[in-house]
N, C-alpha and C positions, 0 to 999 in steps of 0.2 A: 500271295501274289511276292513274288519281287518287286523293289522299288523299280519306278519309273527312270531309266536311262536312256538317254536320245543315241543313237549309234552315231553320226554325226556332230557333235558337242565338239568336238578337236576344231572341225571343221567349222562351225560359230564361233568359235571363241577367237580361232584366225582370221577372221573378217571382221570381226568385232576390233579386232587389233588392227587392221587394215585400214579399216574405218576412221580410229581414232588418230591413223598417222596424216588419212588424207585431211582430216579435220585441221589438225596441228598445222599440215602445210597451209590450208588454206586461209587461215588466222594470219601463219606468218608475214603471206602476199600482203593479206588488207594491213598489217602492218607497216608494210613496207613503202604500200601505195598512200596512207594517210600520212607516213612521214616525209616523203616526195612532195606530197599536195601542200603541205607543212613549209616545208623548204621553198619551194615556189612562190606561196604568197611571201612568206621571210623575204624574199629576193624583189619580190615586185615591192611591197614599203621602202628596204633598203635604196630601190632604183628612184622610187617616188620621190625621198627623201633628197637624196644626189641631186634630183634636176629642181628643186627647192634652192640649193644651194649655190650664189653666186658669187664666182670668182673673178677679181678683177684682174689678176696677173697673167699673163699666157700660159708662163710655166704651170702655174697650180689648175688653169682652163684644160690644159692637156694633160694633166693625169687626171684631172675630175673626167674627161671626155672616155680616157683608155679604161678607168673603172666602170663608166657604165656600158662600156661595149664588152669588159669582162663579166660584166652581171646578165647583160643581154646575153652571152654564149654559156652562163651557167642554167641563165632560163631554158635555154632553148634545150640542153643537157637535159634538162631534170625533166622537161615536156617529155623529148624521146623515150627517158626511163621509164617516165611515167606508162607512156602506149605500149612498153614491152610488160611493165607489170601489168599493166590492163588484160596481155591476152594471156600470161600468163595464171593470171586471176580464175578465165576463164576455165584455163585448164584444168585447174585445180579444183576452180567447182566442178565440174564435168567428173573428175575423179572420185571427189567426193559424194557426190548424189548414186554414182554406181556404186560403191561401196555401200550404201546406206541399202541399194536397193537389191543387192547379192544377200546382205547381213539379215532385211526383212523376210525373203523369200526362205531362207532356211529357218526362220522362226516361225514363219508362218507353218512349215512344214515341221514343226518340230511339235507346236501348238496342235497340230492335226494330230501327228503322232501322240500327242501325251489324253489328248480326249478319247483318241482312239484305245490305247490301254486303261483308262478311265474306265471305258464304256466294258470293257473287257474284265475292270478288276470287279464291276458291279456284277454282270451277269456270274461271274466265279459265286460271288457271296450270295447272290440270289439261288444259285444250283445247292448251294453248301446250305443255306436255307430248308429249303424244298424238301433235300435229303433227310434233314431233322426231322422237318412235320411230316415226312412217308413216315419214319420209323416207328415201329409196332412198339404200345407203350405196356410196359410192363407192370404189373400191380403188386404188388408185395401180401397182399390179401389172404 
C-alpha cells in the first residue's frame, strides 16, 4: 500500500501560515500596548517630578506651567492611543483564535483520515497474511 497522503495538506499548510501571521499581528499589538503603557508611566513620573520643582520667577513658572500642560496633553493622547490599541488587540486576538480553530479542524480531519488509512492498511496486511496461511503447502518428499 502506498504512503499516506492527506489530500488537503496544502490547505492545512496555508492555514498554519495564516495562524502564524495572526499570532505575529497579535504580538505586535501587544508590544505596542506595552510601549504605550510604559510611555504613560514615564510621562506621569516626569509630571510628578516637575510638580516638585518650585520656581520663584514668573517666567520660569510660566514655562513650567506650559510644560506641565504639554505633559498632560501627551498623557491624554497616549491614553487615547491605548484605548485604540485595546480595540485592535481584541480584533487580532479574535483573528488568531479563529485561525487556530480552522487549523485544528483540518488537523482533526487529517488525523481521522490517517487512522482510517492505518485501519485499511492493517486490514490489507491481515488479508495478505491470511492468503499466505491458506495456500496449500507443497512438500518435497
